[in-house]
N, C-alpha and C positions, 0 to 999 in steps of 0.2 A: 395222518396228517399230510396235505398238498405239500411237496418239495418247496415250492416257493414260501410258503408261510413257516417252513423250518429254517430256511436259509434267512430269513429275515429276523426271525426270532434269535438266531446263534448273534447275529451283528449286533442287534437291538441290546442283547445280555452284555457284549463284550465292551460296548459302548458305554453302558450305563450302570451296571453293576459290579460288585466285587466278584471276579471270576478268576482270581489269580491264586496261585498255589500258597499256601501257608507256610510249606517248607521252602527254604531259599535255594537258589538257583548256585550258590556257592561262591560268587563274584566278591564277596566282602571278605573271604578268607585267601583271596590273592592280590598281591600287592607287587608292584614294581620296584626294583632297586633305582632309587634317585639319582640322577646325576645333575650335580651341581655345577658339571662343567662340561655342557652337552655340545661346545665349540661347533655351534652351527646356528643360521638365522632360521627362524620360523617358515620362511618362504623357501627355503631350500629343501624343506620336507615335501617327500613324493611319496603320495598315497594311490598312483596310479597301479593297476593291475590289468587283468585279462579273464573274462570269464564266458566260456562257451563260445570261443573264437571272437568275442568281440571286446572293444576296449571299455575299460570303467575308469571312473575318476576317483573310487576308492574301493576297497574290498567290501561293499556294502550292499544288502540286498532287502528291499521291502517283500517281506513275506506274503503268501497267498493268503486272505481269510474270507473273502465272499465271492457273490456271482450267485446268478440264478433265480434273481428277483426284482422288481423294477427298480428299486431304490439302489442297488448294486452298481447300476452302470455309472451313475453318477461319482459313486465313491471310487470306483475301479478307473474311472478316466482321470480322475483329480490327482490319485497317488501315482499314477503311470505317467502324466504328465509332468509331476514333480519331481520324478525317479528319472525322467528324460532329462530335464533341466540340469539336472545334478550329476547326471550320468552314473546312476546305480542299476542295478538290475532289478526286475520286478517278478513277482510272481501272482499267479492267478489264483483264486479260491478253486475248491472241488468243481469241477465242469460236469458232475454226473447230472446236474439240473438238465444242460442244454442238450444232452445225449436224450433224455425221457421227454423233454419238451422243446423242440429246435427253436420255437420261438424266444427261448429265451438267450439264444446263442449271442444277442447282441449286448448282453450284461458281462460280457467276458472280452468284447474287441476293443482293445486298447491301441493296437498298432499305429493308428491315424494320428494319436497324440504321442507316440512312443516310437518313433520309426528306426532308433539306431541301437536301443539298448537290449539286453537280453530279456525275453520275456519266456516264464515258465508256465508250461501247463499243468495240469493238476486232476489225476483221478484217485479214487479210492482203491487199496489193492484188492479188498475184495469184489470189485467191478470188473477186474481184468478178465475174468474168464467169462463173466455174463456178455461184455460187449465186443473181444475181441479186438485183435492187432486192427483189422481194416477200417472198423467204425471209428476206432479211439484214434488213428491216424489221420484219418479225416476230420475228425473234432479239431484235432491239433493245428493242422492246415488251415482251417476255417479263421483260428485265430492267430495264425501266422506264428507259432510258438517255436523257439530254439529247442526246447528239451520238454521231457515231461516228468514232474515229480508224482512218482507214485506214493500216496500216504498209507503210511501204515498206525491204523488208531484202533486195535482191537480193545482198548480200555473205553474209549468213546462209545464204540458200537456196542459193547456188553451193558453199558448202561443207559443208552439210547433208546427209548421205548421201541421205536422203529427201526433199531440197529440190527444188522446184520450178525449172525453169531455161528457162522461157519468160515473157519479160518483153515482148513487143511488145503494142500496144492499151492498155496500162494507164492512158495519161492520157486517153484516150477514155473508158475505163470511170469513170475520177474523174468526169468531166465529167458522165458519164450521172447518176450516184449523186446529184450536186451539184443537177442538175434534177430528179430524180424521187423520191429518198428521202423530202424532208420534213423533215430534222433537218440542224443544222451539220456540216459536213465538215471535219475537223481531218486534215490529212497529217503522219504521224509517222515519221520514221527511227527505226533501231531501234540506232544507235551509231557510225555512220559518217559523219554529219552531213547538210546538205542545203545546196547550194550556192548563189549568187545565180543563176545561171541556172535551176537547177530551182525556185527560190522564185518567178519571174516565171511560168514555165510553170502552176505551180500557181494561181497567182493567176487567171491568164487562165480557167483551168479552173473558177473560182468557190469554190475552195476558201477558207474564212475564215481559218484559222489554220494555221500550222505548227509543228510540234514538232520542232525542229531535231536533238535526239537526237545531239549532237556525239562525235566521238572523245574519249576521255580518261576515259570512265566504262566500264560493263560492254562487254566486247568479245563479242557473241554469236558472231562467229567463232572467238574462243576457246574459248568454251563447245562449240560443236559440233566443235572438234578434241580438246577432251579428251575428248568421248562417242566419236568415232571413233578416236581415237589415230592422227591423220593427222599430216604436217608441218606447222606451223602457217605458212605461208607468207604468210598474209594476215591474221594476228591484229592487227596495227596499222594496217590499212588505212583510211583514212577523213581525213575533214576536223575539225580541234580545236574544240570547243564555242564558246570565244571568237571564232574565226575566223568561225563560220557565223552567230553572233548579228549582229557588226558588219556582216557582209555583207548578211543578209536582212532587217533589223528596218526599215528603210526602205521596204520592198516591199510588206510583208503582216505582219499580227501574228504574233508570236513567241512562243511556249514556249521557254523556254531550258533545256536539258538536256544529260546527258552529263557525268558527273563533276563534278556539283553536289553537294557533300559536308556543307553546313553552311549557316545562315542568311548567311554573310558572302558564300560563292558567290553565293547566291541574290540577295543585294543588286547584288551584281556584274552578274548576268545583267539586272536591270532597269535597272542605270545604263548599262549597254552597248546598250539598246535593247530588250530583250524587255518583255512586259506580264506573263508571270508566269515562274515557276521551277520544275521538276519534277524529281524524283529518285523511283527505285525501291528500289537496293540499300540504302541506309542505313537505309530504313524496314523491309525485309523482314528485314535481319539484325539489327534492335535488339531487344534483349531486352524493352523495355517502348515500343512505338511510340507510344502517347499523349506520354510524356515525351520522346521525341525531337523529335515534332513541335512540343510547347512550347517547345523549346529553340531549335528553329530559328527560331521566331517573336522569341524574345527576343534571338538573335542577329541577325537583320535588325533590329530596333527599335534596338539598339545601335548597328549600322552606320550607321542611318539619323542618330542623335543626333550620332554623331561626324563625319559629313559635312556637318551643318546642315540635314539633309532634316526636314520635319516630316511629311509626307505621300508617298503614292506617285507623284505627279505630280510632286513636286519630285526625288523620287528618279531619276527618269527624265532629269531635268537635271543630275546631280550633276557635278562635275568627277573626271575620272580621268586618272591618267599610266599609259599603256601601254609596255610596254619590252620588251626581250628578244627571243626567237624570234617571239613573237606580234607585234609591233610590225614586226618585218621581213618577215612572210608579210603583213600586211595591208597594207603599202606595196605589195608586190608585186602585189597584187590592186586596187591603185589606191585603198586608203581611207587618208584622211588623219588618222593618229592624233591630231595635235595638236590637233584640233578637239573632241576630249573633254576637253581639259585647257585649253582657252579658253571654255567655255561662261560 
């Protein structure tokens, strides 16, 4: 299948079909200790932070989902323009299409509507060796990206009819790109999560940040099953988002994503140890992406006031109670959940 058609099918499935995990990301098992006396005004709460050397109005990232077919240009421009207005970071979808068909590069070019915010480029880990550092560097320069997200998607590749099935040597390639690309490298899962062991390996390879993209959000294996009409054996395979954040946040800088559906979920990501929260599906489905981004910031600010947190540094130390299946899973992984409540 032509890559343009595949990209279009991915977005249409995400926008119109039930493509989310049946298993939960775990946010319902996490709650803040309520502050009845926050002793601050809402206007005092400061969401500001920095990312990739640029200032953000809040620690929120609009994750990459699309690019590489004619309709993607309108979507990317709309989302990037809204992110610029709200001071949020923006991620591009996989840029493999523009490497295979240079005429599709225009569908990824958003810098004209987003001159000041961080823009994250994107390529699959399986493609690193095929294209090499110089070609991918040129790809990033063409879209004026501030960093490269290397997406790790063995689950999606395994169930995709056209998917790559060779995964050896990827960590070595990531290390090579860290050394030679000249831009920060983010390792990004695509919905199945990153474990503690993989986080340690990625840190050793020199990756600066991981986007854990845990199970509980969009299931790209489910998308591929819907496309291929195959038996959905692995549609719920993966490590839930909350579990991944708790396991990885003490090792390397973390972006919390995967089933993050509002500003309260974003606040929980940061209180669990992530530096930023990210999402794609809520914004690509929103009738008004700008209004949705503003609502997330309002919800994040409300969560901070109700937990007595005046700024993002304080939110990272907020008291949490973790219960249910998430607490049981974390205990099995050797993570003491009571430490969050005793901060």
